[in-house]
N, CA, C and O atoms as a GROMACS GRO file, in nm:
protein
  476
    1MET      N    1  -5.985  -0.951  -0.059
    1MET     CA    2  -5.856  -0.917  -0.076
    1MET      C    3  -5.828  -0.850  -0.201
    1MET      O    4  -5.754  -0.752  -0.208
    2THR      N    5  -5.883  -0.900  -0.292
    2THR     CA    6  -5.845  -0.854  -0.447
    2THR      C    7  -5.915  -0.711  -0.459
    2THR      O    8  -5.868  -0.631  -0.540
    3ASN      N    9  -6.028  -0.674  -0.379
    3ASN     CA   10  -6.078  -0.537  -0.390
    3ASN      C   11  -5.997  -0.451  -0.328
    3ASN      O   12  -5.990  -0.339  -0.377
    4ALA      N   13  -5.929  -0.476  -0.226
    4ALA     CA   14  -5.853  -0.397  -0.152
    4ALA      C   15  -5.719  -0.359  -0.250
    4ALA      O   16  -5.678  -0.243  -0.261
    5TRP      N   17  -5.665  -0.459  -0.311
    5TRP     CA   18  -5.547  -0.426  -0.405
    5TRP      C   19  -5.597  -0.340  -0.511
    5TRP      O   20  -5.527  -0.245  -0.547
    6MET      N   21  -5.716  -0.364  -0.567
    6MET     CA   22  -5.763  -0.282  -0.690
    6MET      C   23  -5.797  -0.151  -0.624
    6MET      O   24  -5.785  -0.055  -0.699
    7ASP      N   25  -5.833  -0.127  -0.511
    7ASP     CA   26  -5.850   0.005  -0.472
    7ASP      C   27  -5.726   0.083  -0.445
    7ASP      O   28  -5.721   0.204  -0.467
    8LEU      N   29  -5.619   0.012  -0.394
    8LEU     CA   30  -5.504   0.084  -0.372
    8LEU      C   31  -5.435   0.113  -0.498
    8LEU      O   32  -5.362   0.212  -0.507
    9ALA      N   33  -5.456   0.028  -0.604
    9ALA     CA   34  -5.392   0.050  -0.725
    9ALA      C   35  -5.449   0.168  -0.806
    9ALA      O   36  -5.383   0.246  -0.875
   10ALA      N   37  -5.591   0.170  -0.787
   10ALA     CA   38  -5.669   0.284  -0.857
   10ALA      C   39  -5.642   0.412  -0.769
   10ALA      O   40  -5.602   0.512  -0.828
   11GLY      N   41  -5.660   0.418  -0.648
   11GLY     CA   42  -5.650   0.556  -0.582
   11GLY      C   43  -5.492   0.577  -0.526
   11GLY      O   44  -5.460   0.684  -0.474
   12GLY      N   45  -5.408   0.479  -0.539
   12GLY     CA   46  -5.276   0.490  -0.489
   12GLY      C   47  -5.183   0.562  -0.565
   12GLY      O   48  -5.065   0.574  -0.531
   13SER      N   49  -5.233   0.613  -0.666
   13SER     CA   50  -5.119   0.688  -0.763
   13SER      C   51  -5.098   0.832  -0.699
   13SER      O   52  -4.992   0.889  -0.726
   14GLY      N   53  -5.174   0.883  -0.632
   14GLY     CA   54  -5.156   1.007  -0.558
   14GLY      C   55  -5.060   0.970  -0.440
   14GLY      O   56  -4.963   1.043  -0.421
   15ALA      N   57  -5.079   0.869  -0.364
   15ALA     CA   58  -4.990   0.828  -0.257
   15ALA      C   59  -4.857   0.782  -0.319
   15ALA      O   60  -4.751   0.810  -0.263
   16LEU      N   61  -4.859   0.720  -0.419
   16LEU     CA   62  -4.733   0.682  -0.485
   16LEU      C   63  -4.646   0.810  -0.502
   16LEU      O   64  -4.528   0.825  -0.472
   17ALA      N   65  -4.732   0.899  -0.559
   17ALA     CA   66  -4.643   1.028  -0.608
   17ALA      C   67  -4.589   1.104  -0.478
   17ALA      O   68  -4.481   1.164  -0.478
   18VAL      N   69  -4.671   1.096  -0.369
   18VAL     CA   70  -4.625   1.156  -0.250
   18VAL      C   71  -4.498   1.081  -0.192
   18VAL      O   72  -4.406   1.146  -0.142
   19TRP      N   73  -4.496   0.944  -0.200
   19TRP     CA   74  -4.386   0.858  -0.148
   19TRP      C   75  -4.254   0.890  -0.237
   19TRP      O   76  -4.141   0.893  -0.189
   20LEU      N   77  -4.282   0.913  -0.366
   20LEU     CA   78  -4.173   0.942  -0.454
   20LEU      C   79  -4.119   1.073  -0.423
   20LEU      O   80  -3.996   1.082  -0.426
   21ILE      N   81  -4.190   1.182  -0.392
   21ILE     CA   82  -4.145   1.300  -0.361
   21ILE      C   83  -4.077   1.295  -0.222
   21ILE      O   84  -3.974   1.360  -0.207
   22VAL      N   85  -4.124   1.228  -0.127
   22VAL     CA   86  -4.064   1.206   0.002
   22VAL      C   87  -3.931   1.146  -0.025
   22VAL      O   88  -3.833   1.200   0.026
   23ALA      N   89  -3.916   1.041  -0.100
   23ALA     CA   90  -3.792   0.977  -0.115
   23ALA      C   91  -3.688   1.062  -0.192
   23ALA      O   92  -3.568   1.045  -0.172
   24ALA      N   93  -3.731   1.146  -0.273
   24ALA     CA   94  -3.645   1.245  -0.354
   24ALA      C   95  -3.586   1.332  -0.240
   24ALA      O   96  -3.465   1.356  -0.233
   25VAL      N   97  -3.663   1.372  -0.165
   25VAL     CA   98  -3.620   1.476  -0.074
   25VAL      C   99  -3.531   1.427   0.040
   25VAL      O  100  -3.451   1.499   0.100
   26VAL      N  101  -3.551   1.292   0.064
   26VAL     CA  102  -3.454   1.232   0.156
   26VAL      C  103  -3.320   1.212   0.087
   26VAL      O  104  -3.213   1.245   0.139
   27VAL      N  105  -3.332   1.160  -0.028
   27VAL     CA  106  -3.194   1.145  -0.132
   27VAL      C  107  -3.129   1.279  -0.127
   27VAL      O  108  -3.014   1.286  -0.082
   28VAL      N  109  -3.192   1.386  -0.169
   28VAL     CA  110  -3.112   1.517  -0.164
   28VAL      C  111  -3.067   1.572  -0.032
   28VAL      O  112  -2.968   1.644  -0.018
   29ALA      N  113  -3.145   1.535   0.062
   29ALA     CA  114  -3.093   1.584   0.196
   29ALA      C  115  -2.973   1.504   0.238
   29ALA      O  116  -2.879   1.568   0.285
   30VAL      N  117  -2.959   1.358   0.227
   30VAL     CA  118  -2.867   1.285   0.241
   30VAL      C  119  -2.742   1.331   0.144
   30VAL      O  120  -2.630   1.322   0.194
   31LEU      N  121  -2.750   1.374   0.029
   31LEU     CA  122  -2.639   1.437  -0.062
   31LEU      C  123  -2.591   1.550   0.013
   31LEU      O  124  -2.472   1.561   0.041
   32ILE      N  125  -2.688   1.646   0.052
   32ILE     CA  126  -2.635   1.773   0.094
   32ILE      C  127  -2.567   1.764   0.227
   32ILE      O  128  -2.478   1.843   0.258
   33GLY      N  129  -2.609   1.670   0.306
   33GLY     CA  130  -2.531   1.627   0.439
   33GLY      C  131  -2.395   1.547   0.403
   33GLY      O  132  -2.295   1.565   0.472
   34ALA      N  133  -2.396   1.477   0.314
   34ALA     CA  134  -2.257   1.436   0.277
   34ALA      C  135  -2.157   1.530   0.231
   34ALA      O  136  -2.038   1.528   0.261
   35PHE      N  137  -2.221   1.619   0.151
   35PHE     CA  138  -2.123   1.722   0.102
   35PHE      C  139  -2.069   1.821   0.226
   35PHE      O  140  -1.951   1.848   0.247
   36ALA      N  141  -2.173   1.865   0.296
   36ALA     CA  142  -2.140   1.932   0.420
   36ALA      C  143  -2.034   1.866   0.497
   36ALA      O  144  -1.929   1.926   0.520
   37PHE      N  145  -2.056   1.734   0.543
   37PHE     CA  146  -1.966   1.654   0.604
   37PHE      C  147  -1.821   1.649   0.542
   37PHE      O  148  -1.723   1.667   0.615
   38GLY      N  149  -1.808   1.626   0.412
   38GLY     CA  150  -1.696   1.632   0.334
   38GLY      C  151  -1.626   1.775   0.349
   38GLY      O  152  -1.509   1.783   0.384
   39SER      N  153  -1.692   1.870   0.325
   39SER     CA  154  -1.634   2.016   0.335
   39SER      C  155  -1.586   2.037   0.485
   39SER      O  156  -1.491   2.115   0.495
   40ARG      N  157  -1.631   1.986   0.594
   40ARG     CA  158  -1.597   2.011   0.725
   40ARG      C  159  -1.479   1.933   0.739
   40ARG      O  160  -1.389   1.992   0.800
   41GLN      N  161  -1.447   1.796   0.694
   41GLN     CA  162  -1.339   1.735   0.704
   41GLN      C  163  -1.222   1.780   0.610
   41GLN      O  164  -1.106   1.755   0.643
   42LYS      N  165  -1.252   1.843   0.499
   42LYS     CA  166  -1.153   1.900   0.425
   42LYS      C  167  -1.097   2.033   0.500
   42LYS      O  168  -0.979   2.067   0.491
   43ARG      N  169  -1.182   2.097   0.566
   43ARG     CA  170  -1.126   2.224   0.623
   43ARG      C  171  -1.026   2.185   0.753
   43ARG      O  172  -0.931   2.256   0.784
   44ARG      N  173  -1.059   2.070   0.819
   44ARG     CA  174  -0.958   2.019   0.917
   44ARG      C  175  -0.835   1.994   0.871
   44ARG      O  176  -0.743   2.009   0.952
   45GLU      N  177  -0.807   1.955   0.750
   45GLU     CA  178  -0.679   1.906   0.693
   45GLU      C  179  -0.572   2.025   0.702
   45GLU      O  180  -0.603   2.144   0.687
   46PRO      N  181  -0.452   1.982   0.725
   46PRO     CA  182  -0.366   2.093   0.725
   46PRO      C  183  -0.343   2.133   0.575
   46PRO      O  184  -0.360   2.048   0.487
   47PRO      N  185  -0.308   2.254   0.545
   47PRO     CA  186  -0.291   2.318   0.420
   47PRO      C  187  -0.159   2.260   0.348
   47PRO      O  188  -0.063   2.213   0.411
   48PRO      N  189  -0.167   2.269   0.219
   48PRO     CA  190  -0.064   2.225   0.143
   48PRO      C  191   0.066   2.279   0.172
   48PRO      O  192   0.061   2.389   0.227
   49PRO      N  193   0.175   2.236   0.150
   49PRO     CA  194   0.320   2.293   0.197
   49PRO      C  195   0.322   2.408   0.108
   49PRO      O  196   0.266   2.412  -0.002
   50ARG      N  197   0.400   2.519   0.173
   50ARG     CA  198   0.435   2.647   0.087
   50ARG      C  199   0.558   2.614   0.007
   50ARG      O  200   0.629   2.524   0.051
   51PRO      N  201   0.594   2.675  -0.106
   51PRO     CA  202   0.718   2.679  -0.178
   51PRO      C  203   0.838   2.641  -0.090
   51PRO      O  204   0.912   2.544  -0.109
   52GLU      N  205   0.849   2.737   0.015
   52GLU     CA  206   0.971   2.730   0.088
   52GLU      C  207   0.978   2.593   0.187
   52GLU      O  208   1.080   2.561   0.249
   53GLU      N  209   0.864   2.527   0.190
   53GLU     CA  210   0.845   2.410   0.276
   53GLU      C  211   0.874   2.279   0.197
   53GLU      O  212   0.890   2.169   0.250
   54GLN      N  213   0.881   2.308   0.043
   54GLN     CA  214   0.902   2.189  -0.044
   54GLN      C  215   1.035   2.127  -0.027
   54GLN      O  216   1.124   2.204   0.008
   55PRO      N  217   1.068   1.997  -0.045
   55PRO     CA  218   1.204   1.933  -0.027
   55PRO      C  219   1.284   1.994  -0.145
   55PRO      O  220   1.231   2.023  -0.252
   56ARG      N  221   1.420   2.012  -0.119
   56ARG     CA  222   1.511   2.089  -0.186
   56ARG      C  223   1.617   1.965  -0.242
   56ARG      O  224   1.622   1.857  -0.182
   57MET      N  225   1.684   1.986  -0.337
   57MET     CA  226   1.808   1.897  -0.378
   57MET      C  227   1.914   1.943  -0.257
   57MET      O  228   1.919   2.057  -0.210
   58PRO      N  229   1.996   1.832  -0.217
   58PRO     CA  230   2.117   1.884  -0.152
   58PRO      C  231   2.211   1.965  -0.215
   58PRO      O  232   2.219   1.966  -0.338
   59ASP      N  233   2.291   2.040  -0.135
   59ASP     CA  234   2.380   2.142  -0.208
   59ASP      C  235   2.489   2.062  -0.294
   59ASP      O  236   2.540   2.115  -0.392
   60ASP      N  237   2.524   1.933  -0.254
   60ASP     CA  238   2.630   1.875  -0.347
   60ASP      C  239   2.567   1.805  -0.464
   60ASP      O  240   2.638   1.727  -0.527
   61GLY      N  241   2.445   1.822  -0.499
   61GLY     CA  242   2.410   1.759  -0.605
   61GLY      C  243   2.294   1.637  -0.565
   61GLY      O  244   2.260   1.621  -0.448
   62PRO      N  245   2.244   1.559  -0.670
   62PRO     CA  246   2.152   1.466  -0.634
   62PRO      C  247   2.220   1.339  -0.587
   62PRO      O  248   2.336   1.311  -0.618
   63VAL      N  249   2.148   1.268  -0.516
   63VAL     CA  250   2.203   1.132  -0.432
   63VAL      C  251   2.199   1.028  -0.546
   63VAL      O  252   2.103   1.012  -0.621
   64HIS      N  253   2.314   0.959  -0.548
   64HIS     CA  254   2.304   0.849  -0.648
   64HIS      C  255   2.308   0.709  -0.571
   64HIS      O  256   2.334   0.699  -0.451
   65GLU      N  257   2.282   0.614  -0.648
   65GLU     CA  258   2.276   0.475  -0.609
   65GLU      C  259   2.411   0.444  -0.573
   65GLU      O  260   2.504   0.488  -0.640
   66GLU      N  261   2.430   0.365  -0.465
   66GLU     CA  262   2.573   0.316  -0.427
   66GLU      C  263   2.559   0.170  -0.414
   66GLU      O  264   2.479   0.122  -0.334
   67ARG      N  265   2.636   0.098  -0.492
   67ARG     CA  266   2.637  -0.067  -0.489
   67ARG      C  267   2.754  -0.124  -0.422
   67ARG      O  268   2.869  -0.097  -0.457
   68GLU      N  269   2.724  -0.211  -0.316
   68GLU     CA  270   2.844  -0.281  -0.246
   68GLU      C  271   2.795  -0.417  -0.209
   68GLU      O  272   2.674  -0.435  -0.192
   69ARG      N  273   2.880  -0.510  -0.196
   69ARG     CA  274   2.861  -0.634  -0.138
   69ARG      C  275   2.845  -0.634   0.003
   69ARG      O  276   2.923  -0.560   0.062
   70ARG      N  277   2.770  -0.692   0.067
   70ARG     CA  278   2.757  -0.692   0.210
   70ARG      C  279   2.766  -0.848   0.250
   70ARG      O  280   2.722  -0.938   0.179
   71GLU      N  281   2.837  -0.868   0.387
   71GLU     CA  282   2.836  -0.999   0.436
   71GLU      C  283   2.778  -0.972   0.575
   71GLU      O  284   2.786  -0.864   0.634
   72PRO      N  285   2.713  -1.092   0.626
   72PRO     CA  286   2.655  -1.087   0.772
   72PRO      C  287   2.751  -1.071   0.876
   72PRO      O  288   2.862  -1.123   0.859
   73ASP      N  289   2.728  -1.011   0.978
   73ASP     CA  290   2.832  -1.018   1.090
   73ASP      C  291   2.831  -1.163   1.164
   73ASP      O  292   2.730  -1.233   1.154
   74GLU      N  293   2.927  -1.200   1.229
   74GLU     CA  294   2.930  -1.332   1.286
   74GLU      C  295   2.852  -1.345   1.407
   74GLU      O  296   2.841  -1.265   1.500
   75MET      N  297   2.787  -1.486   1.387
   75MET     CA  298   2.694  -1.520   1.479
   75MET      C  299   2.745  -1.535   1.617
   75MET      O  300   2.844  -1.607   1.632
   76PRO      N  301   2.686  -1.470   1.730
   76PRO     CA  302   2.769  -1.475   1.855
   76PRO      C  303   2.755  -1.632   1.904
   76PRO      O  304   2.652  -1.700   1.896
   77ARG      N  305   2.879  -1.672   1.957
   77ARG     CA  306   2.897  -1.805   2.000
   77ARG      C  307   2.860  -1.818   2.152
   77ARG      O  308   2.888  -1.724   2.226
   78SER      N  309   2.799  -1.926   2.199
   78SER     CA  310   2.766  -1.943   2.340
   78SER      C  311   2.755  -2.088   2.368
   78SER      O  312   2.727  -2.169   2.280
   79ASP      N  313   2.776  -2.120   2.493
   79ASP     CA  314   2.745  -2.287   2.508
   79ASP      C  315   2.610  -2.328   2.528
   79ASP      O  316   2.577  -2.444   2.551
   80GLU      N  317   2.522  -2.218   2.519
   80GLU     CA  318   2.372  -2.248   2.543
   80GLU      C  319   2.315  -2.231   2.411
   80GLU      O  320   2.378  -2.181   2.318
   81ARG      N  321   2.188  -2.274   2.404
   81ARG     CA  322   2.112  -2.264   2.280
   81ARG      C  323   2.055  -2.103   2.272
   81ARG      O  324   2.000  -2.052   2.369
   82THR      N  325   2.073  -2.039   2.163
   82THR     CA  326   2.026  -1.906   2.146
   82THR      C  327   1.900  -1.899   2.073
   82THR      O  328   1.896  -1.938   1.956
   83LEU      N  329   1.797  -1.854   2.130
   83LEU     CA  330   1.662  -1.845   2.068
   83LEU      C  331   1.659  -1.722   1.970
   83LEU      O  332   1.740  -1.630   1.979
   84PRO      N  333   1.560  -1.726   1.876
   84PRO     CA  334   1.558  -1.625   1.792
   84PRO      C  335   1.529  -1.468   1.855
   84PRO      O  336   1.583  -1.365   1.812
   85HIS      N  337   1.440  -1.474   1.957
   85HIS     CA  338   1.417  -1.336   2.022
   85HIS      C  339   1.538  -1.299   2.110
   85HIS      O  340   1.532  -1.189   2.165
   86GLU      N  341   1.647  -1.376   2.130
   86GLU     CA  342   1.743  -1.346   2.218
   86GLU      C  343   1.853  -1.283   2.122
   86GLU      O  344   1.945  -1.216   2.169
   87MET      N  345   1.841  -1.307   1.984
   87MET     CA  346   1.951  -1.259   1.906
   87MET      C  347   1.960  -1.108   1.867
   87MET      O  348   2.067  -1.059   1.830
   88GLY      N  349   1.849  -1.036   1.876
   88GLY     CA  350   1.825  -0.906   1.850
   88GLY      C  351   1.861  -0.881   1.691
   88GLY      O  352   1.838  -0.966   1.605
   89HIS      N  353   1.921  -0.755   1.665
   89HIS     CA  354   1.952  -0.727   1.536
   89HIS      C  355   2.072  -0.784   1.494
   89HIS      O  356   2.173  -0.783   1.565
   90GLN      N  357   2.067  -0.842   1.362
   90GLN     CA  358   2.189  -0.889   1.319
   90GLN      C  359   2.240  -0.806   1.196
   90GLN      O  360   2.189  -0.802   1.084
   91GLY      N  361   2.340  -0.748   1.238
   91GLY     CA  362   2.384  -0.650   1.116
   91GLY      C  363   2.473  -0.712   1.017
   91GLY      O  364   2.499  -0.833   1.017
   92SER      N  365   2.525  -0.615   0.921
   92SER     CA  366   2.613  -0.671   0.827
   92SER      C  367   2.718  -0.557   0.799
   92SER      O  368   2.703  -0.441   0.837
   93ARG      N  369   2.827  -0.607   0.728
   93ARG     CA  370   2.933  -0.510   0.695
   93ARG      C  371   2.977  -0.524   0.564
   93ARG      O  372   2.946  -0.627   0.505
   94THR      N  373   3.052  -0.430   0.502
   94THR     CA  374   3.124  -0.443   0.389
   94THR      C  375   3.195  -0.546   0.358
   94THR      O  376   3.292  -0.568   0.431
   95ALA      N  377   3.171  -0.632   0.249
   95ALA     CA  378   3.244  -0.751   0.221
   95ALA      C  379   3.384  -0.706   0.174
   95ALA      O  380   3.408  -0.606   0.106
   96SER      N  381   3.483  -0.807   0.225
   96SER     CA  382   3.611  -0.762   0.188
   96SER      C  383   3.632  -0.784   0.030
   96SER      O  384   3.709  -0.705  -0.025
   97ASP      N  385   3.583  -0.865  -0.033
   97ASP     CA  386   3.570  -0.880  -0.177
   97ASP      C  387   3.463  -0.815  -0.237
   97ASP      O  388   3.350  -0.859  -0.217
   98GLN      N  389   3.484  -0.698  -0.320
   98GLN     CA  390   3.359  -0.622  -0.382
   98GLN      C  391   3.338  -0.690  -0.526
   98GLN      O  392   3.258  -0.636  -0.603
   99GLU      N  393   3.400  -0.797  -0.565
   99GLU     CA  394   3.391  -0.842  -0.703
   99GLU      C  395   3.250  -0.927  -0.709
   99GLU      O  396   3.228  -1.013  -0.624
  100ARG      N  397   3.164  -0.902  -0.805
  100ARG     CA  398   3.052  -0.974  -0.812
  100ARG      C  399   3.079  -1.134  -0.849
  100ARG      O  400   3.155  -1.169  -0.940
  101PRO      N  401   3.008  -1.220  -0.768
  101PRO     CA  402   3.027  -1.367  -0.811
  101PRO      C  403   2.969  -1.386  -0.944
  101PRO      O  404   2.863  -1.332  -0.978
  102ARG      N  405   3.037  -1.460  -1.017
  102ARG     CA  406   2.998  -1.501  -1.173
  102ARG      C  407   2.986  -1.643  -1.169
  102ARG      O  408   3.059  -1.708  -1.094
  103TRP      N  409   2.887  -1.705  -1.255
  103TRP     CA  410   2.900  -1.861  -1.282
  103TRP      C  411   3.010  -1.897  -1.375
  103TRP      O  412   3.051  -1.828  -1.467
  104ASP      N  413   3.052  -2.015  -1.338
  104ASP     CA  414   3.163  -2.051  -1.426
  104ASP      C  415   3.120  -2.092  -1.566
  104ASP      O  416   3.014  -2.150  -1.586
  105GLU      N  417   3.204  -2.061  -1.660
  105GLU     CA  418   3.164  -2.082  -1.797
  105GLU      C  419   3.141  -2.231  -1.823
  105GLU      O  420   3.226  -2.315  -1.796
  106GLY      N  421   3.025  -2.260  -1.875
  106GLY     CA  422   2.980  -2.385  -1.913
  106GLY      C  423   2.884  -2.461  -1.779
  106GLY      O  424   2.830  -2.571  -1.788
  107SER      N  425   2.881  -2.390  -1.683
  107SER     CA  426   2.805  -2.450  -1.577
  107SER      C  427   2.658  -2.414  -1.585
  107SER      O  428   2.628  -2.310  -1.643
  108SER      N  429   2.567  -2.487  -1.535
  108SER     CA  430   2.434  -2.454  -1.550
  108SER      C  431   2.379  -2.328  -1.460
  108SER      O  432   2.266  -2.283  -1.478
  109GLY      N  433   2.452  -2.285  -1.380
  109GLY     CA  434   2.403  -2.177  -1.295
  109GLY      C  435   2.321  -2.237  -1.167
  109GLY      O  436   2.364  -2.329  -1.098
  110SER      N  437   2.201  -2.175  -1.147
  110SER     CA  438   2.146  -2.238  -1.055
  110SER      C  439   2.032  -2.339  -1.089
  110SER      O  440   1.961  -2.387  -1.002
  111PHE      N  441   2.018  -2.370  -1.230
  111PHE     CA  442   1.913  -2.458  -1.275
  111PHE      C  443   1.982  -2.569  -1.345
  111PHE      O  444   2.088  -2.559  -1.407
  112GLY      N  445   1.910  -2.679  -1.327
  112GLY     CA  446   1.962  -2.807  -1.410
  112GLY      C  447   2.080  -2.884  -1.322
  112GLY      O  448   2.117  -2.855  -1.208
  113SER      N  449   2.118  -2.970  -1.391
  113SER     CA  450   2.226  -3.059  -1.314
  113SER      C  451   2.378  -3.031  -1.344
  113SER      O  452   2.469  -3.092  -1.288
  114GLY      N  453   2.396  -2.930  -1.439
  114GLY     CA  454   2.533  -2.880  -1.466
  114GLY      C  455   2.580  -2.989  -1.564
  114GLY      O  456   2.700  -2.992  -1.589
  115GLY      N  457   2.500  -3.078  -1.624
  115GLY     CA  458   2.556  -3.165  -1.718
  115GLY      C  459   2.620  -3.097  -1.868
  115GLY      O  460   2.628  -2.976  -1.888
  116PRO      N  461   2.656  -3.190  -1.951
  116PRO     CA  462   2.713  -3.142  -2.072
  116PRO      C  463   2.606  -3.050  -2.158
  116PRO      O  464   2.486  -3.047  -2.131
  117GLY      N  465   2.660  -2.982  -2.254
  117GLY     CA  466   2.585  -2.887  -2.324
  117GLY      C  467   2.612  -2.729  -2.306
  117GLY      O  468   2.571  -2.643  -2.384
  118GLY      N  469   2.678  -2.708  -2.204
  118GLY     CA  470   2.701  -2.562  -2.181
  118GLY      C  471   2.810  -2.496  -2.265
  118GLY      O  472   2.808  -2.374  -2.278
  119ARG      N  473   2.900  -2.567  -2.320
  119ARG     CA  474   3.011  -2.512  -2.414
  119ARG      C  475   2.970  -2.520  -2.550
  119ARG      O  476   3.045  -2.481  -2.639
   0.00000   0.00000   0.00000
């Protein structure tokens, strides 16, 4: 068995060169195929929008953020139990009081026990 390995190592340099060339040709063929596939995919994409198709600012100027307090609509009342899938969309409406709620001076807000030390 040792002789077979030595023969392969001694005379195999030509075979190794052939295998390296075959592997290089395969790699190049795969790269060319990937490039051709990518080009075909790119041609199928829609073209970029023309300048007249670009979004434009509204005639009355830019749209600004609008802040308002919202409150949920009333829960429908019934004598039977209402399951979540029966409720549907629960909307909201503009709150009657638009003033932002503030924490009382000296209270702890949402953290702590509200003990002394706030004033």
